[in-house]
C-alpha positions as semicolon CSV with decimal commas, in nm:
position;residue;x (nm);y (nm);z (nm)
1;X;-7,339;-3,694;5,600
2;X;-7,005;-3,505;5,774
3;X;-6,682;-3,552;5,750
4;X;-6,680;-3,738;6,095
5;X;-6,903;-3,930;5,998
6;X;-6,825;-4,330;6,045
7;X;-6,825;-4,469;5,674
8;X;-6,932;-4,858;5,591
9;X;-6,814;-4,921;5,282
10;X;-6,791;-5,246;5,077
11;X;-6,509;-5,300;4,865
12;X;-6,523;-5,568;4,548
13;X;-6,181;-5,620;4,355
14;X;-6,023;-5,889;4,150
15;X;-5,746;-5,953;4,292
16;X;-5,542;-5,761;4,632
17;X;-5,235;-5,632;4,511
18;X;-5,010;-5,387;4,677
19;X;-5,159;-5,061;4,512
20;X;-5,505;-5,187;4,639
21;X;-5,394;-5,252;4,997
22;X;-5,213;-4,917;5,004
23;X;-5,550;-4,784;4,921
24;X;-5,739;-4,964;5,209
25;X;-5,506;-4,884;5,496
26;X;-5,536;-4,541;5,385
27;X;-5,883;-4,528;5,414
28;X;-5,851;-4,748;5,735
29;X;-5,648;-4,444;5,878
30;X;-5,901;-4,233;5,797
31;X;-6,175;-4,381;6,017
32;X;-6,344;-4,549;5,690
33;X;-6,426;-4,897;5,796
34;X;-6,332;-5,121;5,511
35;X;-6,470;-5,456;5,448
36;X;-6,257;-5,639;5,127
37;X;-6,473;-5,920;4,889
38;X;-6,251;-6,065;4,644
39;X;-6,335;-6,252;4,307
40;X;-6,284;-6,636;4,360
41;X;-5,954;-6,779;4,218
42;X;-5,722;-6,503;4,266
43;X;-5,454;-6,652;4,272
44;X;-5,461;-6,700;3,904
45;X;-5,442;-6,393;3,712
46;X;-5,682;-6,197;3,477
47;X;-5,424;-6,107;3,191
48;X;-5,134;-6,241;2,994
49;X;-4,939;-6,373;3,261
50;X;-5,080;-6,676;3,372
51;X;-5,376;-6,859;3,405
52;X;-5,715;-6,673;3,337
53;X;-6,011;-6,690;3,569
54;X;-6,312;-6,870;3,402
55;X;-6,685;-6,811;3,412
56;X;-6,709;-7,042;3,685
57;X;-6,521;-6,806;3,931
58;X;-6,715;-6,469;3,833
59;X;-7,047;-6,708;3,857
60;X;-6,954;-6,800;4,215
61;X;-6,862;-6,400;4,293
62;X;-7,220;-6,344;4,280
63;X;-7,349;-6,525;4,565
64;X;-7,046;-6,420;4,775
65;X;-7,132;-6,059;4,704
66;X;-7,489;-6,084;4,806
67;X;-7,378;-6,268;5,140
68;X;-7,133;-6,023;5,235
69;X;-7,390;-5,730;5,180
70;X;-7,667;-5,951;5,406
71;X;-7,394;-5,989;5,636
72;X;-7,297;-5,588;5,659
73;X;-7,493;-5,284;5,726
74;X;-7,297;-5,095;5,477
75;X;-7,329;-4,738;5,353
76;X;-7,183;-4,750;4,997
77;X;-7,040;-5,064;4,756
78;X;-6,689;-4,965;4,619
79;X;-6,626;-5,144;4,296
80;X;-6,234;-5,229;4,192
81;X;-6,170;-5,282;3,856
82;X;-6,410;-5,307;3,551
83;X;-6,505;-5,640;3,607
84;X;-6,658;-5,627;3,981
85;X;-6,901;-5,353;3,866
86;X;-7,182;-5,578;3,747
87;X;-7,175;-5,703;4,091
88;X;-7,200;-5,386;4,237
89;X;-7,473;-5,190;4,032
90;X;-7,682;-5,529;4,038
91;X;-7,788;-5,502;4,368
92;X;-7,966;-5,242;4,355
93;X;-7,960;-5,119;4,747
94;X;-7,629;-4,876;4,849
95;X;-7,463;-4,597;4,621
96;X;-7,174;-4,727;4,366
97;X;-6,789;-4,575;4,335
98;X;-6,584;-4,753;4,052
99;X;-6,233;-4,713;4,071
100;X;-6,096;-4,809;3,717
101;X;-5,717;-4,851;3,742
102;X;-5,616;-4,868;3,348
103;X;-5,646;-5,191;3,135
104;X;-5,985;-5,240;3,247
105;X;-6,085;-4,945;2,973
106;X;-5,929;-5,146;2,697
107;X;-6,047;-5,492;2,544
108;X;-6,310;-5,696;2,640
109;X;-6,280;-5,556;3,003
110;X;-6,319;-5,227;2,881
111;X;-6,701;-5,331;2,682
112;X;-6,790;-5,467;3,067
113;X;-6,668;-5,123;3,225
114;X;-6,836;-4,909;2,960
115;X;-7,144;-5,101;3,007
116;X;-7,207;-5,089;3,395
117;X;-7,048;-4,726;3,436
118;X;-7,320;-4,533;3,341
119;X;-7,510;-4,675;3,642
120;X;-7,237;-4,619;3,896
121;X;-7,294;-4,320;4,146
122;X;-6,941;-4,188;4,036
123;X;-6,639;-4,301;3,894
124;X;-6,278;-4,283;3,938
125;X;-6,017;-4,308;3,672
126;X;-5,613;-4,298;3,659
127;X;-5,562;-4,034;3,369
128;X;-5,773;-3,784;3,126
129;X;-5,657;-4,039;2,868
130;X;-5,893;-4,291;3,084
131;X;-6,139;-4,073;3,108
132;X;-6,204;-4,030;2,704
133;X;-6,173;-4,350;2,656
134;X;-6,416;-4,429;2,921
135;X;-6,634;-4,145;2,780
136;X;-6,784;-4,019;3,099
137;X;-6,708;-3,640;3,145
138;X;-6,771;-3,621;3,484
139;X;-6,549;-3,939;3,662
140;X;-6,318;-3,817;3,875
141;X;-5,931;-3,843;3,786
142;X;-5,728;-3,976;4,091
143;X;-5,378;-4,145;4,061
144;X;-5,351;-4,423;4,297
145;X;-5,088;-4,294;4,526
146;X;-4,764;-4,344;4,640
147;X;-4,570;-4,423;5,022
148;X;-4,362;-4,111;5,039
149;X;-4,196;-4,312;5,370
150;X;-4,125;-4,644;5,224
151;X;-3,998;-4,462;4,853
152;X;-3,739;-4,178;4,928
153;X;-3,378;-4,112;4,797
154;X;-3,088;-4,340;4,924
155;X;-2,677;-4,374;4,798
156;X;-2,716;-4,567;4,467
157;X;-2,371;-4,708;4,577
158;X;-2,513;-4,873;4,882
159;X;-2,827;-5,001;4,702
160;X;-2,663;-5,145;4,450
161;X;-2,455;-5,403;4,694
162;X;-2,732;-5,454;4,877
163;X;-2,923;-5,583;4,527
164;X;-2,562;-5,722;4,389
165;X;-2,538;-5,518;4,092
166;X;-2,215;-5,412;3,958
167;X;-2,103;-4,999;4,060
168;X;-1,895;-4,968;3,750
169;X;-2,207;-4,982;3,490
170;X;-2,499;-4,810;3,409
171;X;-2,841;-4,985;3,486
172;X;-3,164;-4,927;3,295
173;X;-3,462;-5,101;3,504
174;X;-3,764;-5,245;3,388
175;X;-3,992;-5,266;3,672
176;X;-4,159;-5,615;3,578
177;X;-4,107;-5,918;3,461
178;X;-3,989;-5,945;3,104
179;X;-4,313;-6,200;3,044
180;X;-4,531;-5,912;3,068
181;X;-4,669;-5,867;2,768
182;X;-4,882;-5,576;2,821
183;X;-4,533;-5,408;2,958
184;X;-4,347;-5,475;2,626
185;X;-4,004;-5,577;2,704
186;X;-3,886;-5,682;2,341
187;X;-3,974;-5,244;2,296
188;X;-3,731;-5,202;2,606
189;X;-3,431;-5,431;2,498
190;X;-3,473;-5,238;2,150
191;X;-3,444;-4,927;2,313
192;X;-3,134;-5,027;2,547
193;X;-2,927;-5,210;2,251
194;X;-2,973;-4,881;2,029
195;X;-2,882;-4,657;2,321
196;X;-2,556;-4,845;2,391
197;X;-2,404;-4,724;2,057
198;X;-2,470;-4,340;2,136
199;X;-2,336;-4,366;2,486
200;X;-1,976;-4,412;2,597
201;X;-2,092;-4,675;2,888
202;X;-2,176;-5,012;2,978
203;X;-2,543;-5,024;3,014
204;X;-2,732;-5,352;3,149
205;X;-3,086;-5,415;3,123
206;X;-3,201;-5,483;3,501
207;X;-3,566;-5,604;3,550
208;X;-3,734;-5,731;3,875
209;X;-4,040;-5,985;3,920
210;X;-4,137;-6,177;4,267
211;X;-3,929;-5,903;4,503
212;X;-4,133;-5,788;4,786
213;X;-4,270;-5,419;4,746
214;X;-4,057;-5,362;5,030
215;X;-3,761;-5,397;4,829
216;X;-3,856;-5,223;4,565
217;X;-3,730;-4,890;4,701
218;X;-3,360;-5,072;4,657
219;X;-3,402;-5,122;4,292
220;X;-3,524;-4,796;4,209
221;X;-3,173;-4,610;4,431
222;X;-2,990;-4,849;4,260
223;X;-3,114;-4,781;3,916
224;X;-2,966;-4,469;3,670
225;X;-3,350;-4,459;3,497
226;X;-3,640;-4,643;3,486
227;X;-3,768;-4,723;3,136
228;X;-4,142;-4,789;3,069
229;X;-4,270;-4,930;2,738
230;X;-4,621;-5,019;2,830
231;X;-4,877;-5,031;2,564
232;X;-5,188;-4,918;2,779
233;X;-5,145;-4,770;3,163
234;X;-5,361;-4,602;3,411
235;X;-5,141;-4,406;3,654
236;X;-4,816;-4,658;3,676
237;X;-4,734;-4,680;4,054
238;X;-4,385;-4,771;3,946
239;X;-4,340;-4,423;3,776
240;X;-4,452;-4,258;4,111
241;X;-4,231;-4,446;4,294
242;X;-3,946;-4,444;4,097
243;X;-3,967;-4,027;4,092
244;X;-4,037;-4,060;4,525
245;X;-3,643;-4,218;4,484
246;X;-3,561;-3,915;4,250
247;X;-3,524;-4,194;4,005
248;X;-3,506;-4,011;3,636
249;X;-3,827;-4,225;3,429
250;X;-3,835;-4,266;3,017
251;X;-4,156;-4,359;2,925
252;X;-4,421;-4,455;2,627
253;X;-4,708;-4,180;2,627
254;X;-4,956;-4,382;2,822
255;X;-5,189;-4,284;3,110
256;X;-5,084;-3,968;3,304
257;X;-4,730;-4,005;3,277
258;X;-4,695;-3,701;3,052
259;X;-4,860;-3,508;3,311
260;X;-4,653;-3,697;3,642
261;X;-4,346;-3,572;3,445
262;X;-4,400;-3,298;3,322
263;X;-4,167;-3,056;3,573
264;X;-3,958;-3,326;3,635
265;X;-3,541;-3,339;3,499
266;X;-3,391;-3,518;3,367
267;X;-3,681;-3,739;3,269
268;X;-3,876;-3,794;2,917
269;X;-4,185;-3,924;2,756
270;X;-4,147;-4,102;2,379
271;X;-4,427;-4,172;2,126
272;X;-4,206;-4,367;1,878
273;X;-3,857;-4,599;1,948
274;X;-3,685;-4,340;1,793
275;X;-3,816;-4,083;2,054
276;X;-3,783;-4,299;2,342
277;X;-3,420;-4,355;2,252
278;X;-3,345;-3,979;2,235
279;X;-3,484;-3,960;2,589
280;X;-3,299;-4,214;2,728
281;X;-2,958;-4,108;2,548
282;X;-3,039;-3,720;2,689
283;X;-3,134;-3,858;3,018
284;X;-2,815;-4,063;3,046
285;X;-2,610;-3,822;2,918
286;X;-2,704;-3,563;3,191
287;X;-2,580;-3,843;3,470
288;X;-2,780;-3,683;3,775
289;X;-3,067;-3,805;3,999
290;X;-3,447;-3,608;3,900
291;X;-3,624;-3,342;4,075
292;X;-3,922;-3,586;4,082
293;X;-4,001;-3,622;4,462
294;X;-4,089;-3,277;4,499
295;X;-4,326;-3,311;4,177
296;X;-4,491;-3,654;4,294
297;X;-4,608;-3,536;4,677
298;X;-4,940;-3,385;4,573
299;X;-5,047;-3,806;4,522
300;X;-4,901;-3,907;4,855
301;X;-5,147;-4,208;4,947
302;X;-5,257;-3,927;5,246
303;X;-5,412;-3,695;4,984
304;X;-5,562;-3,961;4,803
305;X;-5,729;-4,069;5,087
306;X;-5,880;-3,739;5,120
307;X;-6,006;-3,715;4,829
308;X;-6,167;-4,078;4,799
309;X;-6,329;-3,943;5,154
310;X;-6,475;-3,650;5,023
311;X;-6,596;-3,842;4,687
312;X;-6,791;-4,106;4,919
313;X;-6,972;-3,812;5,142
314;X;-7,105;-3,625;4,832
315;X;-7,200;-3,984;4,686
316;X;-7,379;-4,087;4,971
317;X;-7,569;-3,774;5,016
318;X;-7,657;-3,782;4,662
319;X;-7,839;-4,079;4,664
């Protein structure tokens, strides 16, 4: 097929989160006709933040996918997250692209993912770490994209007034709910508490949850540094969004964060609590924004969309 051919793609997904919807939006802007089929019970959470969907919902997904396949004339199935892979590889009709987003290569999800990944025609992962965990050397490394129009630098005093933060304090942003266990908020608390003893400034550890995505840039610009303490990540969008706002980042060594921060200053990666404290002290001592926006341009959603279309075309041609 040629790049100008119209593509009909069925997307399977566990839940419609903001970064998935951004992927769909950019693909449709580039001429891909996308139909989305979501696992029943999407208002529940597959993880540690709430009620976990059970076997019943995932059994109900089989006939839902089959009905959609009979209804449409698709060129390809794009499975998003490892738990949708079984539904894609057992339809035996169309080529399959599998996109893994992060935690779906570890734990129970990882077992399902690894059992199905070898039956997919193409696989995309967020980082080299994920590719190594998956054990499929031909997996394409494609980070999730960032919206450079929405996430951009604005005056920090204006942003703090908008979000209600004091302008005479230093603000460290933990960009999740404290209840999200995999993000390891207790580690963030310890790092900030130890940093307070080494910095001549009043530091506040800020968290955000239940905030509309379009409001997140305000918090990124109101903060002095973003602190990521996750145990596992693929290509965390919060890091790329922070970089697009020139917000310095201090992070655990997860996913593709080290690669994203390679040429960014001030920012840093720590493998231990001591190293995270040292990096946070260094960033706050620098007292300046980062050069992250220039570094993150290569993963704008526009470029990610082009790469996905190329993978679709090659997958269909080789099927």
